[in-house]
N, C-alpha and C positions, 0 to 999 in steps of 0.2 A: 633460531627456530621459533621461540616463543614470541619474540617480537613480530615475526612475519604471521604467526597465527592470530596474534592481536590486530594487526593490519588488516586481516582478511576479515576478521569479526566485524571491524568496524566499518570497513567498506561495504559489507553485506549489510549492515543496518542504515548505513547511508543511502544504498539503493532501495532498499525497502521504503525508507522515508521519501524518497524521490517519486516512487512508483505510485506510493499511496496519494502524495500531493497532486501528481497528474491524474489519477482517478478522481478525486475530490474535486479538481478544478472542472474536469470533462463532466461530472454529475451535475454542477450547477450551472454550466454553459450550454446545455442541451437545447437545440432549437427544434428536433424532431425527436420522436419515440419518447414521449412524455408520459407513458402510462406507468402503472404501478408495477407491471411486469419488470421493467427496465430498471426502476428504482430498486427492486429487490435483487436484480442481477447484480447491479453496482454494489450494493450493500455486500452481497456475497463475495464479491472480489475484494473490496476494501476491509474486510474484518480480519483476514488472515495477515495482511500487512500492518494493522494496527495491533493486533496480538504480539507479533514479532518484535515490534519497536517497545512496547510496554513489557516485554520479557515473558510474555505468558505462552507456554507451549502448548 
């Protein structure tokens, strides 16, 4: 049971990292919607994933 919990924990962080990389990639490769509002929106979406990867709750 402890092994399964550790496995789920690791998979959670891998998924958070993949979503973070996806958001970062789409942040720098935008062709339209280049305003500051969209930059703030991307930052607001990226910060929770970054905090989870750094073990900050």
